[in-house]
C-alpha positions as CSV (number, residue, x, y, z in Angstrom):
1,M,0.0,0.0,0.0
2,F,1.2,3.5,-0.9
3,T,2.2,5.5,2.2
4,L,3.4,9.1,2.6
5,F,5.2,9.9,5.9
6,G,4.1,6.4,7.1
7,L,0.5,7.6,7.1
8,Q,-2.4,5.3,6.1
9,P,-6.1,5.5,6.2
10,P,-7.9,6.4,8.6
11,D,-5.0,8.7,9.7
12,R,-5.7,12.4,9.4
13,V,-3.5,15.5,8.7
14,L,-4.1,19.0,9.9
15,V,-2.7,21.8,7.8
16,V,-2.6,25.2,9.5
17,A,-2.2,28.3,7.4
18,A,-1.7,32.0,8.2
19,H,-3.8,33.1,5.2
20,P,-6.1,31.3,2.6
21,D,-3.8,30.4,-0.2
22,D,-0.7,29.6,2.0
23,E,-1.7,26.0,2.2
24,T,-1.8,25.7,-1.6
25,L,1.3,27.8,-2.4
26,G,3.4,25.9,0.2
27,M,2.2,22.4,0.0
28,G,-0.6,22.0,-2.6
29,G,1.0,19.0,-4.2
30,T,1.6,17.3,-0.9
31,I,-2.1,17.8,0.1
32,A,-3.1,16.3,-3.3
33,A,-0.9,13.4,-2.8
34,L,-2.2,12.7,0.7
35,T,-5.9,13.0,-0.3
36,D,-5.3,10.8,-3.3
37,A,-3.8,8.1,-0.9
38,G,-7.0,8.2,1.1
39,I,-5.6,10.3,4.0
40,G,-8.1,12.8,5.3
41,V,-6.7,16.4,5.2
42,D,-8.2,19.2,7.2
43,V,-7.1,22.8,6.6
44,L,-7.4,25.6,9.1
45,A,-6.6,29.0,7.7
46,V,-6.3,31.9,10.2
47,A,-6.5,35.4,8.6
48,C,-6.8,39.0,9.4
49,T,-9.5,41.1,7.8
50,S,-8.2,43.8,5.5
51,G,-11.3,45.6,4.5
52,V,-10.2,45.7,0.9
53,M,-13.1,45.7,-1.6
54,H,-13.3,44.0,-4.9
55,G,-16.0,45.3,-7.1
56,G,-18.2,46.0,-4.1
57,V,-17.7,42.6,-2.6
58,S,-15.6,42.4,0.7
59,D,-12.2,40.9,0.7
60,T,-13.4,38.3,3.2
61,E,-16.1,37.2,0.8
62,V,-13.7,36.9,-2.1
63,R,-11.1,35.0,-0.3
64,S,-13.6,32.7,1.4
65,R,-14.9,31.7,-2.0
66,E,-11.4,31.2,-3.3
67,F,-10.3,29.1,-0.3
68,D,-13.3,26.9,-0.6
69,R,-12.8,26.3,-4.3
70,A,-9.0,25.5,-3.9
71,C,-9.9,23.1,-1.0
72,T,-12.4,21.3,-3.2
73,V,-9.7,20.9,-5.9
74,L,-7.3,19.4,-3.4
75,Q,-10.1,17.2,-2.0
76,V,-9.7,18.6,1.4
77,A,-12.0,16.8,3.8
78,R,-12.8,19.6,6.2
79,R,-11.8,23.3,6.0
80,R,-12.2,26.4,8.1
81,L,-11.4,30.0,7.4
82,A,-11.1,31.8,10.8
83,W,-11.0,35.6,10.5
84,I,-9.4,37.6,13.3
85,D,-10.3,41.2,13.4
86,T,-7.8,43.8,12.3
87,D,-7.4,45.6,15.7
88,R,-6.3,42.3,17.4
89,A,-4.1,41.5,14.4
90,H,-2.0,44.6,14.9
91,G,-0.6,44.0,18.3
92,L,-3.1,43.5,21.1
93,P,-1.7,40.8,23.4
94,S,-4.8,38.5,23.0
95,W,-4.0,37.7,19.3
96,P,-1.4,35.0,19.9
97,A,-3.6,33.4,22.6
98,E,-6.6,33.4,20.2
99,I,-4.6,31.7,17.5
100,V,-3.4,29.0,20.0
101,R,-7.0,28.5,21.0
102,L,-8.2,28.2,17.4
103,I,-5.5,25.6,16.7
104,E,-6.1,23.6,19.8
105,S,-9.8,23.4,20.0
106,G,-11.6,25.5,17.4
107,E,-14.8,24.2,16.0
108,E,-14.8,21.6,13.2
109,V,-11.1,21.9,12.3
110,S,-8.5,21.9,15.1
111,L,-6.2,19.5,17.0
112,A,-9.2,18.5,19.2
113,A,-11.6,17.9,16.3
114,S,-9.2,16.4,13.8
115,R,-6.8,14.6,16.2
116,P,-4.3,14.4,13.4
117,A,-1.4,12.0,13.0
118,A,0.5,14.8,11.3
119,L,0.5,18.6,11.6
120,F,1.8,21.0,9.1
121,L,2.3,24.7,9.8
122,P,4.1,27.8,8.3
123,A,7.8,27.4,8.7
124,G,8.1,31.0,10.0
125,G,9.4,33.0,7.2
126,H,9.5,36.8,7.1
127,H,5.7,37.8,7.3
128,H,4.6,38.7,10.8
129,D,1.4,36.6,10.4
130,H,3.3,33.5,9.3
131,R,5.7,33.9,12.3
132,A,2.7,34.3,14.7
133,V,0.9,31.2,13.4
134,H,4.1,29.3,13.4
135,A,4.7,30.0,17.0
136,A,1.1,29.4,18.0
137,A,0.9,26.0,16.3
138,L,4.2,24.8,18.0
139,A,2.9,26.1,21.3
140,A,-0.3,24.1,20.8
141,V,1.6,20.7,20.3
142,R,4.3,21.3,22.9
143,P,5.0,18.1,24.9
144,G,3.0,17.8,28.1
145,H,0.8,20.7,27.3
146,R,-2.4,18.6,26.7
147,P,-1.8,15.0,28.2
148,D,-5.3,14.1,27.4
149,R,-4.6,14.5,23.7
150,P,-2.1,12.5,21.7
151,L,0.6,14.5,20.0
152,P,0.9,14.3,16.2
153,K,3.7,11.9,15.3
154,L,4.8,14.3,12.5
155,V,5.1,18.0,12.9
156,A,6.6,19.8,9.8
157,G,6.7,23.4,8.4
158,Y,6.2,24.5,4.8
159,D,7.5,27.7,3.2
160,G,5.7,30.3,1.0
161,P,7.2,31.3,-2.3
162,E,8.4,34.7,-0.9
163,D,10.3,32.9,1.9
164,R,12.2,30.9,-0.6
165,C,13.6,34.0,-2.3
166,W,15.6,35.3,0.8
167,S,19.1,34.1,1.8
168,T,17.5,31.9,4.5
169,A,16.0,29.8,1.6
170,D,18.8,27.4,2.1
171,A,17.8,26.6,5.6
172,A,17.5,23.0,6.5
173,R,14.5,21.4,4.8
174,P,15.3,17.7,5.2
175,L,11.7,16.4,4.4
176,V,11.1,16.4,0.6
177,V,8.0,15.2,-1.2
178,D,7.9,14.1,-4.8
179,I,4.8,16.0,-6.2
180,S,5.6,15.2,-9.9
181,D,2.1,13.5,-10.5
182,Y,0.3,16.4,-8.6
183,T,1.6,19.6,-10.2
184,P,-1.4,19.9,-12.5
185,T,-3.7,19.6,-9.4
186,K,-1.6,22.2,-7.5
187,T,-1.7,24.5,-10.4
188,K,-5.6,24.1,-10.7
189,A,-5.9,24.9,-7.0
190,L,-3.7,27.9,-7.3
191,R,-5.8,29.3,-10.1
192,C,-8.7,29.5,-7.7
193,Y,-6.8,32.3,-5.9
194,A,-7.2,34.8,-8.7
195,S,-7.1,37.8,-6.3
196,Q,-3.8,36.7,-4.8
197,L,-1.8,35.5,-7.9
198,R,0.5,38.0,-9.4
199,D,2.3,38.4,-12.8
200,D,5.6,36.8,-13.6
201,P,8.3,37.5,-12.2
202,H,6.5,38.0,-8.8
203,P,7.3,35.1,-6.4
204,R,3.5,34.4,-6.3
205,S,3.1,34.1,-10.0
206,L,2.2,30.6,-11.4
207,A,5.5,30.6,-13.4
208,K,7.6,31.2,-10.3
209,V,5.8,28.8,-8.0
210,T,6.3,26.1,-10.6
211,A,9.9,27.0,-11.1
212,L,10.6,26.7,-7.3
213,D,8.9,23.3,-7.3
214,L,11.0,22.2,-10.3
215,A,14.1,23.4,-8.6
216,A,13.3,21.4,-5.4
217,G,12.6,18.4,-7.6
218,A,15.9,18.6,-9.4
219,V,17.8,18.3,-6.2
220,I,16.4,14.9,-5.6
221,G,16.2,13.8,-9.2
222,V,12.4,14.1,-9.9
223,Q,10.3,16.4,-11.7
224,A,8.9,18.5,-9.0
225,A,8.9,18.5,-5.2
226,E,7.9,20.4,-2.0
227,R,10.4,20.8,0.9
228,F,9.6,20.9,4.6
229,A,11.3,21.9,7.9
230,L,11.0,19.0,10.3
231,Y,10.1,19.7,14.0
232,R,9.0,16.2,15.1
233,M,8.9,12.7,13.6
234,V,8.2,9.7,15.7
235,A,8.5,6.2,14.2
236,S,6.2,3.4,15.6
């Protein structure tokens, strides 16, 4: 039987994102590979409202629709987009605690609801939202924090395309997934995020995202790949 990260049905995976589109940009091919293998993937996207309008429609409405469409393409089992208001997003101390709470025990999609065998989170990067969600997710699965809940056996971090353009792009990413068979699915899911894609040569252009995946694949001798930081891996 095909396995990825040693996972098999009925194992579940929880992907935590700082914004709707991060999950697809950073690991859309891996999500597609997991769901194709029968692994249930849940996605929790934590986002800050921006108030930007698109043709009279609020940014939250646009991005919610895009998120739902992309998750459908990737065959995500359960998805939740949790908006955090702008005031708390810009520095009030309750914001990190609220993110930890959402990841730990939010309704429908969370560690408590999903009870995942694997957790994927932003690898940190240079965006303040990514760093906040990264820290909150690691806090939520720190050993001994919730003895009533089993810890995910795998905890790994994915990068956004902008993160891979800095000098820190060479930071250790020992976990590499061959997504050669899933690049068309990832591209289809990315196209759902029309409001967030940019023209080439922007890092969030389809051309550059594909180029980064091809470069990651070349390192291990496959067509395309996604790379992950590794925080915990427990063999059983």
